[in-house]
C-alpha positions, 0 to 999 in steps of 0.5 A: 567148306560149309561155312567160314567163321571170322573169329578175329571179327567176332573178338572185336565185336565181343571183347576178346583178342583172337590169335590162334585157334588151337582146339575145338570140342562139341557138347551135344547135350547143350548144342554148343561148340567150344573153341580155344582162342589164344590172344593175339599177344601170346603173353596175354590170357586167351579165351574160350568161346562158345558157338552154336551149331551155326557158328554164331557167338553164344558166350566168351570165358577168360582162359589162361595164357595160350589155351591149347587143348580144350574138352567138355567133361563127360556130363557137359557141365564143365569145359577144361583147357590146358593153357600151355604158357610156353616161351614162344621166343625161346629163353633169354633175357627179357623173354616172356615165359608165361605161367602154365595153367588149367582153366575150368569153366562151369557152364551152368554158373557161367564162370571160369577159374584159372588154376596155376601151379604156384602152390608147387613153387616151394617144392621145386627141389623135391619135384626135380628129385622125383623126376619132373623135368624143370628148367634150371632156375625156373619156378614150377609155376612158370615151367610146367606147361599143360598140353592135353587133358583127359577126364575120367572118374571126376578127375582131370588128367593133364599132361605136362609134356615138356616136364615128363609129368601128369597133373591130376 
């Protein structure tokens, strides 16, 4: 152990709720460390927190619900998170099943955008016919749960693990 970072305290000081820390990536071009921080309330949006190499807070960006995996793009200009949005308490009446999404942070512009799958809600039947696994009666925007991201050739490939699909 070289150093311990109290992310919960960091969140109190810098305006974000800190639950689980699910992923970390390093950007050597900018000397930054990015961490995906889930909200302490799993139903609420999480954060992407940038640290310097000493673990000091640099900046915070809003992410979608349950940011799981994050990665810098190869050129270091963007950060992407797979925001899983899974129903942590299972399925049932009055149980929250947040929307899955992907967050795109433009490091230079210092802004984040959360992209969800709402555009596919009207295509639910066709998606199911094409072999995408969707929970009966659920909208794709709720049931698609991003897990991992790989970036190549200017595109992000996002695994939708529980859905047997990849989003590009």
